[in-house]
DSSP file (Angstrom, degrees, kcal/mol; ACC not computed):
  #  RESIDUE AA STRUCTURE BP1 BP2  ACC     N-H-->O    O-->H-N    N-H-->O    O-->H-N    TCO  KAPPA ALPHA  PHI   PSI    X-CA   Y-CA   Z-CA
    1    1 A M              0   0    0      0, 0.0     2,-0.3     0, 0.0    30,-0.1   0.000 360.0 360.0 360.0 146.3 -128.7   25.8  -95.6
    2    2 A L        -     0   0    0     28,-1.0    25,-0.8    25,-0.1     2,-0.3  -0.706 360.0-139.5 -89.6 142.1 -131.2   28.4  -95.0
    3    3 A D  E     -A   26   0A   0     -2,-0.3     2,-0.3    23,-0.1    23,-0.2  -0.775  16.2-164.1 -99.9 147.0 -130.6   31.9  -96.2
    4    4 A T  E     -A   25   0A   0     21,-2.0    21,-2.5    -2,-0.3     2,-0.4  -0.864  14.7-128.0-124.7 162.1 -131.5   35.0  -94.2
    5    5 A Y  E     -A   24   0A   0     -2,-0.3     2,-0.4    19,-0.2    19,-0.2  -0.927  21.0-172.5-111.9 135.3 -131.8   38.6  -95.2
    6    6 A Q  E     -A   23   0A   0     17,-1.6    17,-1.6    -2,-0.4     2,-0.6  -0.983  16.0-143.3-124.6 139.7 -130.0   41.4  -93.4
    7    7 A V  E     -A   22   0A   0     -2,-0.4    15,-0.2    15,-0.2    12,-0.0  -0.906  18.8-156.1-102.6 119.4 -130.6   45.1  -93.9
    8    8 A Y        -     0   0    0     13,-0.8    12,-0.8    -2,-0.6    13,-0.3  -0.729  18.5-114.6 -95.3 142.9 -127.4   47.1  -93.6
    9    9 A P    >   -     0   0    0      0, 0.0     3,-1.1     0, 0.0    -1,-0.1  -0.292  30.9-108.4 -68.8 163.1 -127.3   50.8  -92.7
   10   10 A R  T 3  S+     0   0    0      1,-0.2     4,-0.1     3,-0.1     7,-0.1   0.820 114.8  56.4 -62.9 -33.3 -126.1   53.2  -95.4
   11   11 A S  T 3  S+     0   0    0      2,-0.1    -1,-0.2    39,-0.0     2,-0.2   0.577  82.5 101.7 -82.0  -8.1 -122.8   53.9  -93.5
   12   12 A S  S <  S-     0   0    0     -3,-1.1     2,-1.4     1,-0.1     5,-0.1  -0.515  77.4-126.8 -75.8 147.3 -121.7   50.3  -93.3
   13   13 A R        +     0   0    0     -2,-0.2    -1,-0.1     2,-0.0    -2,-0.1  -0.420  57.0 140.4 -93.9  60.7 -119.0   49.4  -95.9
   14   14 A V    >   -     0   0    0     -2,-1.4     3,-1.6     3,-0.2    -2,-0.0  -0.905  56.5-114.6-102.2 124.0 -120.8   46.4  -97.4
   15   15 A P  T 3  S+     0   0    0      0, 0.0     3,-0.1     0, 0.0    -2,-0.0  -0.293  94.3   5.3 -61.4 142.1 -120.4   46.2 -101.1
   16   16 A S  T 3  S+     0   0    0      1,-0.2     2,-0.8     7,-0.0     0, 0.0   0.653  93.2 128.1  59.6  22.2 -123.6   46.6 -103.1
   17   17 A A    <   -     0   0    0     -3,-1.6    -3,-0.2    -5,-0.1    -1,-0.2  -0.864  37.0-177.4-107.1 100.1 -125.6   47.4 -100.0
   18   18 A G    >   -     0   0    0     -2,-0.8     3,-1.5     1,-0.2     2,-0.6  -0.038  48.0 -51.0 -81.1-169.9 -127.5   50.6 -100.7
   19   19 A M  T 3  S-     0   0    0      1,-0.3    -1,-0.2    -9,-0.1     3,-0.1  -0.529 125.6 -12.8 -70.2 115.3 -129.7   52.5  -98.3
   20   20 A G  T 3  S+     0   0    0    -12,-0.8     2,-0.4    -2,-0.6    -1,-0.3   0.672  96.4 151.5  70.9  17.7 -132.2   50.0  -96.9
   21   21 A R    <   -     0   0    0     -3,-1.5   -13,-0.8   -13,-0.3     2,-0.4  -0.666  43.6-129.0 -86.4 134.4 -131.3   47.4  -99.5
   22   22 A K  E     -A    7   0A   0     -2,-0.4     2,-0.4   -15,-0.2   -15,-0.2  -0.658  23.2-166.9 -84.9 135.1 -131.7   43.7  -98.6
   23   23 A V  E     -A    6   0A   0    -17,-1.6   -17,-1.6    -2,-0.4     2,-0.4  -0.978  22.8-121.8-123.6 133.1 -128.7   41.5  -99.2
   24   24 A R  E     +A    5   0A   0     -2,-0.4     2,-0.4   -19,-0.2   -19,-0.2  -0.607  37.4 179.0 -76.6 125.9 -128.9   37.7  -99.1
   25   25 A V  E     -A    4   0A   0    -21,-2.5   -21,-2.0    -2,-0.4     2,-0.5  -0.990  28.0-128.0-131.1 135.1 -126.4   36.5  -96.4
   26   26 A N  E     -A    3   0A   0     -2,-0.4   -23,-0.1   -23,-0.2     5,-0.0  -0.707  29.9-124.7 -80.5 129.3 -125.7   32.9  -95.4
   27   27 A H    >   -     0   0    0    -25,-0.8     3,-1.3    -2,-0.5   -25,-0.1  -0.504  20.5-119.1 -72.5 143.2 -126.0   32.6  -91.6
   28   28 A P  T 3  S+     0   0    0      0, 0.0    -1,-0.1     0, 0.0    -2,-0.0   0.843 112.0  30.9 -55.2 -38.1 -122.8   31.1  -90.1
   29   29 A R  T 3  S-     0   0    0      2,-0.1     3,-0.1   -28,-0.0    -2,-0.0   0.372 112.4-110.7-102.9   5.2 -124.5   28.0  -88.7
   30   30 A G  S <  S+     0   0    0     -3,-1.3   -28,-1.0     1,-0.3     2,-0.2   0.607  74.4 135.7  77.7  10.5 -127.1   27.7  -91.3
   31   31 A E        -     0   0    0    -30,-0.1    -1,-0.3     1,-0.1     2,-0.2  -0.578  62.1-108.3 -89.8 154.0 -129.9   28.7  -88.9
   32   32 A H    >>  -     0   0    0     -2,-0.2     3,-1.0     1,-0.1     4,-1.0  -0.588  28.5-121.8 -75.8 144.4 -132.6   31.1  -89.6
   33   33 A M  T 34 S+     0   0    0      1,-0.3     3,-0.4    -2,-0.2    -1,-0.1   0.838 112.9  54.9 -59.3 -33.5 -132.1   34.4  -87.8
   34   34 A A  T 34 S+     0   0    0      1,-0.2    -1,-0.3     3,-0.0    -3,-0.0   0.799 111.0  45.7 -70.2 -26.4 -135.5   34.1  -86.0
   35   35 A N  T <4 S+     0   0    0     -3,-1.0     2,-0.3     2,-0.0    -1,-0.2   0.546  85.5 110.1 -92.1  -8.5 -134.5   30.6  -84.7
   36   36 A A     <  -     0   0    0     -4,-1.0     3,-0.0    -3,-0.4    -3,-0.0  -0.508  44.9-173.3 -71.2 130.7 -131.0   31.7  -83.6
   37   37 A T        +     0   0    0     -2,-0.3     2,-0.3     1,-0.1    -1,-0.2   0.693  64.6  45.8 -99.3 -21.9 -130.8   31.7  -79.8
   38   38 A E  S    S-     0   0    0      0, 0.0     2,-0.4     0, 0.0    -1,-0.1  -0.886  85.8-108.8-123.0 155.0 -127.4   33.2  -79.2
   39   39 A A        -     0   0    0     -2,-0.3    -2,-0.0    -3,-0.0     3,-0.0  -0.662  30.5-147.1 -82.5 131.0 -125.7   36.2  -80.8
   40   40 A H    >>  -     0   0    0     -2,-0.4     3,-1.4     1,-0.1     4,-0.6  -0.755  16.5-127.9 -96.1 144.2 -122.9   35.4  -83.1
   41   41 A P  G >4 S+     0   0    0      0, 0.0     3,-0.6     0, 0.0    -1,-0.1   0.800 109.3  57.6 -62.0 -26.7 -119.9   37.7  -83.4
   42   42 A M  G 34 S+     0   0    0      1,-0.2    -3,-0.0     3,-0.1     0, 0.0   0.670  93.5  68.6 -78.0 -14.7 -120.2   37.8  -87.2
   43   43 A D  G <4 S+     0   0    0     -3,-1.4     2,-0.5     2,-0.0    -1,-0.2   0.767  85.1  80.7 -73.3 -25.2 -123.8   39.1  -86.9
   44   44 A E    <<  -     0   0    0     -3,-0.6    -5,-0.0    -4,-0.6     0, 0.0  -0.712  67.3-155.0 -89.8 126.5 -122.6   42.5  -85.5
   45   45 A V        -     0   0    0     -2,-0.5     2,-0.1     3,-0.0    -3,-0.1  -0.889  24.1-124.3 -97.7 119.7 -121.4   45.0  -88.0
   46   46 A P        -     0   0    0      0, 0.0     2,-0.7     0, 0.0     0, 0.0  -0.405  22.4-119.4 -66.4 137.3 -119.0   47.4  -86.3
   47   47 A E        -     0   0    0     -2,-0.1   -35,-0.1   -35,-0.1     0, 0.0  -0.676  32.9-168.3 -78.9 115.3 -120.0   51.1  -86.6
   48   48 A E        -     0   0    0     -2,-0.7     2,-0.1   -37,-0.1    -3,-0.0  -0.814  28.5-103.3-102.2 145.4 -117.3   52.9  -88.4
   49   49 A P        -     0   0    0      0, 0.0     3,-0.1     0, 0.0    -1,-0.0  -0.391  37.3-111.7 -66.4 144.7 -117.2   56.7  -88.6
   50   50 A V        -     0   0    0      1,-0.1     5,-0.1    -2,-0.1   -38,-0.0  -0.620  39.1-108.1 -76.2 130.4 -118.3   58.2  -91.9
   51   51 A P     >  -     0   0    0      0, 0.0     4,-2.0     0, 0.0     5,-0.1  -0.218  21.0-122.0 -59.7 150.3 -115.4   59.8  -93.7
   52   52 A V  H  > S+     0   0    0      1,-0.2     4,-2.2     2,-0.2     5,-0.2   0.891 111.4  53.8 -61.9 -41.8 -115.4   63.6  -93.8
   53   53 A M  H  > S+     0   0    0      1,-0.2     4,-2.4     2,-0.2    -1,-0.2   0.876 107.9  50.6 -63.8 -36.5 -115.3   63.7  -97.6
   54   54 A Q  H  > S+     0   0    0      2,-0.2     4,-1.4     1,-0.2    -1,-0.2   0.893 108.7  51.9 -67.4 -39.1 -118.3   61.4  -97.8
   55   55 A Q  H  < S+     0   0    0     -4,-2.0     4,-0.3     2,-0.2    -2,-0.2   0.903 111.8  47.1 -62.7 -40.3 -120.2   63.7  -95.4
   56   56 A L  H >< S+     0   0    0     -4,-2.2     3,-1.1     1,-0.2    -2,-0.2   0.924 113.6  46.4 -66.7 -43.9 -119.4   66.7  -97.6
   57   57 A L  H 3< S+     0   0    0     -4,-2.4    -1,-0.2     1,-0.2    -2,-0.2   0.668 105.7  60.8 -76.3 -15.0 -120.4   65.0 -100.9
   58   58 A D  T 3< S+     0   0    0     -4,-1.4    -1,-0.2    -5,-0.2    -2,-0.2   0.528  84.6  89.5 -84.1  -6.3 -123.6   63.7  -99.3
   59   59 A N    <>  -     0   0    0     -3,-1.1     4,-1.9    -4,-0.3     5,-0.2  -0.802  57.5-171.0 -95.3 104.2 -124.8   67.3  -98.6
   60   60 A P  H  > S+     0   0    0      0, 0.0     4,-2.2     0, 0.0    -1,-0.2   0.828  84.2  54.7 -67.1 -30.4 -126.8   68.5 -101.8
   61   61 A F  H  > S+     0   0    0      2,-0.2     4,-2.5     1,-0.2     5,-0.2   0.880 107.6  49.4 -71.2 -36.1 -127.0   72.1 -100.5
   62   62 A L  H  > S+     0   0    0      2,-0.2     4,-2.8     1,-0.2     5,-0.2   0.911 111.4  49.6 -65.6 -41.3 -123.3   72.3 -100.1
   63   63 A L  H  X S+     0   0    0     -4,-1.9     4,-2.3     2,-0.2    -2,-0.2   0.891 110.9  49.8 -64.4 -38.7 -122.8   71.0 -103.6
   64   64 A L  H  X S+     0   0    0     -4,-2.2     4,-1.2     2,-0.2     5,-0.2   0.931 111.8  48.2 -63.5 -45.5 -125.3   73.5 -104.9
   65   65 A F  H >X S+     0   0    0     -4,-2.5     4,-3.3     1,-0.2     3,-0.5   0.933 113.7  46.3 -60.7 -46.8 -123.5   76.3 -103.1
   66   66 A L  H 3X S+     0   0    0     -4,-2.8     4,-2.1     1,-0.2    -1,-0.2   0.875 108.6  56.4 -64.6 -36.6 -120.1   75.2 -104.4
   67   67 A G  H 3< S+     0   0    0     -4,-2.3    -1,-0.2    -5,-0.2    -2,-0.2   0.754 118.2  33.3 -67.6 -23.4 -121.4   74.8 -107.9
   68   68 A I  H <X S+     0   0    0     -4,-1.2     4,-1.4    -3,-0.5    -2,-0.2   0.822 120.7  47.0 -95.7 -41.5 -122.6   78.4 -108.0
   69   69 A A  H  X S+     0   0    0     -4,-3.3     4,-2.7    -5,-0.2     5,-0.2   0.899 106.5  55.4 -72.2 -41.8 -119.9   80.0 -105.8
   70   70 A M  H  X S+     0   0    0     -4,-2.1     4,-2.6    -5,-0.3     5,-0.2   0.948 110.8  42.3 -62.8 -51.2 -116.8   78.5 -107.4
   71   71 A P  H  > S+     0   0    0      0, 0.0     4,-2.6     0, 0.0     5,-0.2   0.899 114.7  53.2 -61.8 -36.6 -117.5   79.6 -111.0
   72   72 A T  H  X S+     0   0    0     -4,-1.4     4,-2.1     2,-0.2    -2,-0.2   0.948 111.9  43.6 -61.6 -48.9 -118.6   83.0 -109.8
   73   73 A V  H  X S+     0   0    0     -4,-2.7     4,-2.6     1,-0.2     5,-0.2   0.912 114.2  50.7 -63.4 -43.3 -115.4   83.6 -107.8
   74   74 A L  H  X S+     0   0    0     -4,-2.6     4,-2.5    -5,-0.2    -1,-0.2   0.907 111.3  47.4 -64.0 -41.6 -113.2   82.2 -110.7
   75   75 A Y  H  X S+     0   0    0     -4,-2.6     4,-2.4     2,-0.2    -1,-0.2   0.871 111.9  50.6 -68.2 -35.7 -114.9   84.5 -113.2
   76   76 A I  H  X S+     0   0    0     -4,-2.1     4,-2.5    -5,-0.2    -2,-0.2   0.939 112.6  46.1 -65.6 -45.7 -114.5   87.5 -110.9
   77   77 A V  H  X S+     0   0    0     -4,-2.6     4,-2.3     1,-0.2    -2,-0.2   0.915 113.2  50.2 -62.6 -42.4 -110.8   86.8 -110.4
   78   78 A W  H  X S+     0   0    0     -4,-2.5     4,-2.1    -5,-0.2    -1,-0.2   0.909 111.1  49.1 -61.9 -42.6 -110.4   86.2 -114.2
   79   79 A G  H  X S+     0   0    0     -4,-2.4     4,-2.4     2,-0.2    -2,-0.2   0.902 110.5  49.7 -64.2 -42.1 -112.1   89.6 -114.9
   80   80 A V  H  X S+     0   0    0     -4,-2.5     4,-2.4     1,-0.2    -1,-0.2   0.901 110.5  50.9 -64.3 -40.1 -110.0   91.5 -112.4
   81   81 A M  H  X S+     0   0    0     -4,-2.3     4,-1.7     1,-0.2    -1,-0.2   0.893 110.6  49.2 -63.8 -39.2 -106.8   89.9 -113.9
   82   82 A E  H  X S+     0   0    0     -4,-2.1     4,-0.6     2,-0.2    -2,-0.2   0.911 111.9  48.0 -66.3 -41.8 -107.9   91.0 -117.4
   83   83 A I  H >< S+     0   0    0     -4,-2.4     3,-0.9     1,-0.2    -2,-0.2   0.909 112.5  48.9 -65.0 -41.6 -108.7   94.6 -116.2
   84   84 A V  H 3< S+     0   0    0     -4,-2.4    -1,-0.2     1,-0.2    -2,-0.2   0.834 107.8  55.1 -66.6 -33.2 -105.3   94.8 -114.4
   85   85 A S  H 3< S+     0   0    0     -4,-1.7    -1,-0.2    -5,-0.2    -2,-0.2   0.563  82.8 108.4 -81.4  -7.0 -103.4   93.5 -117.5
   86   86 A L  S << S-     0   0    0     -3,-0.9     2,-0.1    -4,-0.6     3,-0.0  -0.472  77.2-113.2 -69.6 138.3 -104.9   96.2 -119.8
   87   87 A P        -     0   0    0      0, 0.0     2,-0.3     0, 0.0    -1,-0.1  -0.409  32.9-105.2 -70.5 150.3 -102.4   98.8 -120.9
   88   88 A V        -     0   0    0     -2,-0.1     2,-0.1     1,-0.1     0, 0.0  -0.590  37.4-123.6 -76.8 132.5 -102.9  102.4 -119.5
   89   89 A G              0   0    0     -2,-0.3    -1,-0.1     1,-0.1    -3,-0.0  -0.395 360.0 360.0 -76.4 153.0 -104.3  104.7 -122.2
   90   90 A K              0   0    0     -2,-0.1    -1,-0.1     0, 0.0    -2,-0.0   0.430 360.0 360.0 -97.2 360.0 -102.5  108.0 -123.2
């Protein structure tokens, strides 16, 4: 059988297929993709929507903002709690 290479998009859920990474795939009929005359149903990868959490974690600027904003807010809240918990002086 002849092997063919297919390039999968990043959003497809193919294991070990990174962005633009070529993966060796056996063609269903053993034909080379250039010689195939008809479209096979297995050749088409259905486009699935990218999950919301993946979209958020793929955004480096959002991660940078969260990495700076979250500790800042937590330390401010912690500081306010410490100030409030101090006993009143006489």
